[in-house]
Phi, psi and omega in degrees: 000139179228139177238127190255139173223138178236138176229123179232104185231134178256123176284123183255324175195162187281153170248138180305149176305136182086348178288163181250139178236131175248131184247127179236154178232127177260131180295153183293148177294324182241107179251046182266341184267194177274343179241134179242139183239124182253136172274130180242152178206141171249131182237134176277177184287358173267358181093359183278138175284124182252344177201151181206155180167212181209154175235129179253127180236151176256143176275130181233155174284114187308308183300315180294321179298312181295323178291329175294326173294332180281348181275124175303137181084359185285000000 
């Protein structure tokens, strides 16, 4: 069984050592399919966007996923 995740993030600028970065992910407007793409961005404590991109996730059946984890070699 294979589960796919894609992460595409562009690093835009550096944050000084000791700086704080807050990362947020916005849910997709259309969540009707098996793949969901979230818009992500990282903003430092000065309010500057330091990274932006997207994370793609696949929707899976939770019970089936957990059963697969119990099988050796899954």
